[in-house]
C-alpha distance (Angstrom), angle and dihedral (degrees) to the residues before:
residue distance angle dihedral
M1 . . .
K2 3.87 . .
K3 3.74 89.4 .
R4 3.80 89.7 54.1
Y5 3.87 92.2 54.0
I6 3.82 92.0 45.1
F7 3.85 89.0 51.4
W8 3.80 92.1 51.6
L9 3.98 94.5 42.5
A10 3.76 96.0 52.2
P11 3.96 96.1 65.2
V12 3.82 89.8 44.1
A13 3.82 92.4 52.9
M14 3.72 91.3 48.5
L15 3.88 90.0 52.2
A16 3.81 92.9 51.1
W17 3.80 90.8 46.1
A18 3.76 90.9 53.5
S19 3.78 90.3 45.2
C20 3.75 92.4 55.0
K21 3.71 93.1 45.6
D22 3.85 89.5 51.9
K23 3.79 92.3 51.1
T24 3.68 91.2 48.7
A25 3.79 92.9 50.3
K26 3.82 88.0 51.7
Q27 3.77 93.1 50.0
D28 3.80 92.8 48.9
A29 3.92 94.1 48.6
P30 3.79 116.4 99.6
P31 3.84 115.9 -105.5
P32 3.87 115.9 -96.7
P33 3.81 115.7 -94.4
T34 3.85 113.7 -90.9
P35 3.90 113.5 -117.5
V36 3.79 110.7 -123.7
N37 3.81 142.2 166.2
V38 3.65 122.8 -125.3
T39 3.80 138.7 -169.6
E40 3.87 131.0 -170.4
A41 3.74 119.8 -105.7
L42 3.72 109.0 -119.4
K43 3.70 133.4 -153.6
G44 3.80 113.6 -136.3
D45 3.80 146.7 154.0
A46 3.74 101.7 -76.3
V47 3.74 110.6 -166.7
Y48 3.87 112.3 175.8
Y49 3.76 135.3 157.7
D50 3.84 136.5 -142.1
Q51 3.85 114.1 -126.6
Y52 3.72 126.6 -134.7
Q53 3.79 127.1 -178.9
G54 3.81 107.4 -121.9
T55 3.80 141.4 -177.0
V56 3.74 123.8 -141.8
V57 3.89 112.0 -125.8
S58 3.73 136.1 179.7
L59 3.66 116.8 -117.6
N60 3.79 90.9 -143.3
N61 3.77 113.2 34.1
V62 3.90 109.3 167.8
E63 3.70 126.6 -177.4
L64 3.77 114.1 -148.5
R65 3.84 116.9 -135.4
S66 3.70 128.9 163.2
Q67 3.84 118.9 -110.5
V68 3.76 91.0 -156.0
S69 3.79 132.0 43.3
G70 3.78 125.0 -117.9
F71 3.76 146.0 94.8
I72 3.79 126.0 -52.4
T73 3.87 108.1 -110.4
G74 3.75 100.3 164.8
I75 3.82 141.2 27.0
Y76 3.86 112.2 -172.5
F77 3.93 107.8 -176.8
K78 3.77 142.0 63.2
E79 3.81 113.3 -111.0
G80 3.79 113.1 -108.2
E81 3.80 95.5 18.7
V82 3.86 126.9 122.6
V83 3.76 109.5 -102.8
Q84 3.79 122.6 -163.1
K85 3.78 122.5 -127.9
G86 3.69 113.7 -84.3
K87 3.84 96.7 21.3
P88 3.89 112.6 138.8
L89 3.79 108.2 -113.5
Y90 3.87 106.1 167.5
E91 3.80 134.2 16.4
I92 3.85 125.4 -156.9
D93 3.85 120.1 -154.9
K94 3.83 99.6 -79.5
R95 3.81 100.4 -175.0
K96 3.73 94.6 101.3
F97 3.75 91.9 47.0
Q98 3.71 93.1 51.6
D99 3.80 89.6 51.4
A100 3.85 90.5 48.7
L101 3.88 88.9 51.6
V102 3.94 91.1 51.3
Q103 3.72 90.7 49.5
A104 3.90 93.9 48.4
Q105 3.87 89.1 49.9
A106 3.87 90.4 50.4
N107 3.76 89.6 50.9
L108 3.72 91.8 48.3
A109 3.84 91.1 51.0
N110 3.84 90.8 50.5
A111 3.90 89.6 47.8
N112 3.77 89.3 52.2
A113 3.76 91.3 50.7
N114 3.73 92.9 52.7
L115 3.83 89.8 47.7
V116 3.94 89.0 54.9
K117 3.75 89.9 49.3
A118 3.86 94.0 46.5
Q119 3.86 89.5 48.4
K120 3.75 93.5 50.6
D121 3.98 92.2 49.8
L122 3.77 91.9 47.1
D123 3.92 90.3 50.7
R124 3.91 90.6 48.7
Y125 3.79 94.6 46.3
N126 3.88 90.7 49.3
M127 3.67 91.4 52.3
L128 3.88 90.4 51.2
L129 3.80 89.9 46.3
K130 3.89 88.3 60.2
N131 3.80 90.3 56.8
D132 3.82 90.7 43.5
A133 3.87 89.2 -118.5
V134 3.75 97.1 128.2
A135 3.88 137.5 45.8
R136 3.85 118.0 -102.4
Q137 3.80 87.5 -125.3
T138 3.80 93.1 63.3
V139 3.69 90.0 51.7
D140 3.83 91.6 50.8
Q141 3.82 89.7 50.3
A142 3.75 90.3 52.6
T143 3.74 92.7 50.5
A144 3.78 92.3 51.8
V145 3.80 90.9 51.4
Y146 3.77 90.2 50.7
E147 3.80 91.2 51.7
T148 3.83 91.4 47.6
S149 3.77 90.2 49.7
R150 3.82 89.6 52.8
G151 3.75 91.5 51.5
Q152 3.85 90.3 49.9
V153 3.79 91.1 53.8
S154 3.79 88.9 51.7
V155 3.85 90.9 51.0
A156 3.83 90.7 47.4
K157 3.88 91.0 50.6
A158 3.87 90.7 52.5
A159 3.72 88.6 48.1
V160 3.85 91.1 54.9
A161 3.76 90.5 46.1
S162 3.80 90.4 51.0
A163 3.75 94.4 47.0
R164 3.93 90.6 47.7
T165 3.79 88.8 49.7
D166 3.86 92.3 49.2
L167 3.75 88.8 49.3
S168 3.93 90.4 50.9
Y169 3.76 89.0 52.3
A170 3.72 89.8 58.4
T171 3.89 85.8 74.0
I172 3.82 110.9 58.6
T173 3.85 111.5 -155.3
A174 3.80 131.5 -169.9
P175 3.86 109.8 -87.0
V176 3.77 93.8 -158.3
T177 3.69 137.4 11.8
G178 3.83 107.2 -96.6
R179 3.79 147.0 106.2
I180 3.88 115.8 -59.8
G181 3.75 121.5 -141.8
I182 3.82 134.9 -137.4
S183 3.87 109.2 -57.5
Q184 3.79 115.5 -107.6
V185 3.79 93.3 -157.1
R186 3.91 132.2 45.1
L187 3.89 133.0 -152.8
G188 3.83 109.4 -61.5
S189 3.79 94.5 23.7
Q190 3.73 114.2 138.0
V191 3.73 116.0 -128.3
S192 3.95 132.6 -165.3
A193 3.68 124.9 -138.5
G194 3.80 111.2 -96.0
T195 3.79 97.8 -10.5
T196 3.92 109.6 68.1
L197 3.82 114.7 83.4
L198 3.79 108.8 -140.0
N199 3.83 100.2 175.2
T200 3.76 146.2 -46.3
V201 3.79 128.9 -110.3
S202 3.87 118.8 -158.4
S203 3.80 125.7 -171.0
E204 3.78 115.8 -132.7
N205 3.72 111.3 -172.4
P206 2.88 114.6 84.5
I207 3.79 103.4 17.1
G208 3.84 134.6 -178.4
V209 3.84 138.0 -128.3
D210 3.82 114.5 -153.5
V211 3.84 118.0 -153.0
V212 3.71 131.5 173.8
I213 3.91 118.6 -128.2
N214 3.71 132.1 -172.4
E215 3.81 116.6 -103.9
Q216 3.82 91.6 -114.3
D217 3.76 88.1 67.3
I218 3.84 98.4 53.9
N219 3.82 95.3 97.3
R220 3.82 89.4 51.4
F221 3.79 92.2 53.1
Y222 3.76 90.5 44.9
D223 3.79 89.5 58.9
L224 3.86 93.2 44.2
E225 3.84 85.2 53.6
K226 3.82 90.4 57.5
S227 3.86 95.7 43.5
S228 3.81 129.1 9.6
T229 3.68 133.6 144.5
D230 3.86 135.6 -143.2
S231 3.68 91.2 -88.5
T232 3.87 96.7 49.4
F233 3.84 94.9 86.9
K234 3.70 128.5 34.1
L235 3.76 127.8 174.1
V236 3.84 126.9 -143.9
L237 3.84 113.5 -161.1
S238 3.82 121.6 -129.0
D239 3.85 93.3 -88.2
G240 3.78 87.6 69.8
V241 3.81 93.4 -129.4
T242 3.77 113.1 64.1
F243 3.85 114.8 82.0
Y244 3.75 117.5 -148.3
K245 3.86 107.6 -120.5
K246 3.80 100.3 -145.9
P247 3.88 120.8 84.8
G248 3.75 120.5 -123.9
K249 3.89 138.6 -145.8
I250 3.73 133.0 -159.7
L251 3.77 109.8 -95.9
A252 3.90 100.1 -179.5
I253 3.69 146.1 -8.5
D254 3.67 118.5 -145.2
R255 3.79 118.4 -104.4
G256 3.83 98.7 -115.0
V257 3.78 147.9 4.2
N258 3.82 122.2 -94.0
N259 3.87 100.0 -115.1
Q260 3.82 90.5 -154.5
T261 3.74 97.8 52.9
G262 3.84 103.5 21.0
S263 3.74 90.7 -130.1
I264 3.88 137.6 118.7
K265 3.76 133.0 -158.0
V266 3.80 120.6 -115.4
R267 3.83 121.8 -166.7
V268 3.82 117.1 -153.1
Q269 3.88 118.7 -167.7
F270 3.81 123.7 -141.4
P271 3.84 131.2 -176.2
N272 3.71 109.9 -110.5
D273 3.86 106.8 -177.7
Q274 3.82 92.5 143.3
A275 3.76 94.1 49.1
I276 3.86 93.3 -125.2
L277 3.82 92.7 140.3
K278 3.68 117.3 67.0
D279 3.86 129.5 -167.8
G280 3.76 113.0 -92.1
M281 3.77 94.7 20.5
S282 3.92 116.9 140.4
A283 3.94 117.9 -128.9
T284 3.78 140.8 159.4
L285 3.79 115.4 -112.4
K286 3.94 110.9 -149.6
V287 3.85 112.3 -157.8
L288 3.81 119.3 -166.3
N289 3.79 110.1 -109.8
N290 3.73 112.2 -124.9
K291 3.67 91.0 -138.0
S292 3.91 92.4 65.5
G293 3.80 114.4 124.3
D294 3.78 140.8 80.1
R295 3.83 103.7 -4.8
V296 3.70 136.5 160.9
I297 3.82 110.7 -99.5
I298 3.85 128.7 -165.9
P299 3.68 136.8 164.6
Y300 3.92 113.0 -79.4
K301 3.75 92.5 -133.7
A302 3.87 91.0 67.8
V303 3.85 90.2 64.8
T304 3.89 121.3 93.9
E305 3.75 126.2 -170.3
Q306 3.79 122.5 -143.0
M307 3.91 120.3 177.5
G308 3.88 92.6 -23.1
E309 3.81 92.8 -47.1
F310 3.77 127.0 107.7
F311 3.80 127.2 -136.5
V312 3.73 138.3 -177.6
F313 3.78 131.3 -162.9
V314 3.74 120.4 -131.6
T315 3.78 129.3 -175.2
K316 3.80 126.4 -122.8
D317 3.87 131.3 -175.2
T318 3.70 116.8 -130.4
T319 3.82 131.4 -171.1
M320 3.89 124.1 -149.4
K321 3.63 125.1 -162.0
Q322 3.77 114.6 -124.4
K323 3.81 127.2 -152.8
E324 3.76 92.9 -136.7
G325 3.83 127.4 22.4
A326 3.88 132.1 1.2
D327 3.76 121.2 -18.4
K328 3.80 118.0 -91.8
R329 3.88 119.2 -115.5
D330 3.75 118.0 -158.9
T331 3.92 133.9 170.7
I332 3.71 118.5 -134.8
A333 3.88 131.7 -171.1
L334 3.90 117.1 -121.3
Q335 3.76 120.7 -163.4
R336 3.77 114.5 -133.6
K337 3.88 126.0 -167.1
V338 3.76 109.2 -134.2
I339 3.84 139.5 -169.8
L340 3.78 112.8 -135.6
G341 3.62 127.2 -139.3
P342 3.80 124.7 -170.3
R343 3.76 127.9 -41.8
L344 3.71 116.3 -104.2
S345 3.75 105.6 -166.9
D346 3.88 106.9 -72.0
K347 3.72 90.5 -10.9
V348 3.84 136.0 69.0
V349 3.68 137.6 -149.9
I350 3.86 117.0 -115.4
M351 3.78 112.5 -146.1
T352 3.83 97.3 -174.9
G353 3.78 137.4 -13.5
I354 3.81 106.3 67.3
N355 3.89 135.2 40.1
A356 3.71 133.6 -135.8
G357 3.77 112.3 -83.6
D358 3.96 94.5 33.2
K359 3.81 115.0 134.1
V360 3.70 106.5 -117.7
I361 3.80 122.7 -162.2
T362 3.80 111.7 -129.6
D363 3.83 100.6 172.0
G364 3.78 135.6 30.0
F365 3.75 98.2 27.4
Q366 3.72 95.6 115.1
R367 3.79 93.2 93.6
L368 3.80 97.4 35.3
R369 3.72 127.1 115.5
D370 3.91 128.2 -158.5
S371 3.82 107.1 -75.5
G372 3.87 94.3 7.1
M373 3.85 118.5 150.7
V374 3.79 117.5 -104.1
T375 3.71 135.3 -178.8
L376 3.77 121.8 -149.6
G377 3.84 111.5 -115.9
A378 3.83 141.6 83.5
A379 3.80 111.5 -22.4
P380 3.77 119.7 -130.0
A381 3.85 116.2 -97.1
P382 3.78 114.8 -98.3
G383 3.81 112.8 -83.9
A384 3.87 93.6 22.1
A385 3.80 122.3 123.0
G386 3.83 119.1 -146.7
G387 3.67 91.3 -5.5
K388 3.93 93.0 -60.2
P389 3.78 126.9 109.2
A390 3.69 114.9 -91.0
K391 3.79 116.8 -104.1
K392 3.71 118.2 -113.7
């Protein structure tokens, strides 16, 4: 009986031993190569812009206020139109200013008459003094009267000039050529000197765009102020799509840095002959990046991020010496740390990390490790394991 059991146990043991050996061999065998898709890193003309949020500002924005008090008796413009410098806009009741000018002119005439009389008296007393026919005191008094009359003439002339100025202030003219807004007063409204806002005139051509930059960019903008091209500054309107077709140039950089924010204001000037840009509009100013040029460009989907750093897998062919037969050629994936430039649609600029001509893995790298073996071909679908759909 024992011999029979031994006879049956021997084959079973042999099968178990063979099964364990097969499992060990499978465990020791390297994993199969991962199928991936690759593309070649190309070098191309990468032109890209830095973006700054900006505000359109008029280079001359003048508030109209009256310099004399009174009632509005005339409005000589159409609201929203472009007015030329010097065009009459408002008129304040000028009758009292005209009367004041007439009175000042009459006072001047009276002062001139007194001066003529004082001059004649002084000349006559001087002649009598030569003949010793009048006292020196009388001559001195005549001289004083003459000088007083001269002073009165000067005062009267100043009064005439002041009255004439007040009369001119009764007509308010456009200080600059620009677009006038909606009137804040109407006919018959009473205005006070220096306080009542009548309207605002804004120049439109040229026009400015104000942006705030970081203090680290100051030197860059000083360089752009000295030398820039038509492609240096581009403006995107508030819809985020429409490009303004006119080129800009730096008009001014503010005098100092805000010590609380570490920023400084820059004003860029644009021609605006068609009045597309309006004071107060928001826009995006695009400034040509000084690192634009021939750069390595790859698909953005080839980039992975780990702990705030960016990596790309590239393939490399290797050759292994065999003891017998031909040498074995394999393809492995190497992980490279890269520094990214700006996005260009579905592609991205690589500043450093890979070179033009490198084979970059675009699909199938999710399960790769550095120096892992790959095979070129269709990558498995996301969520699949070993090329098979993942089980639910």
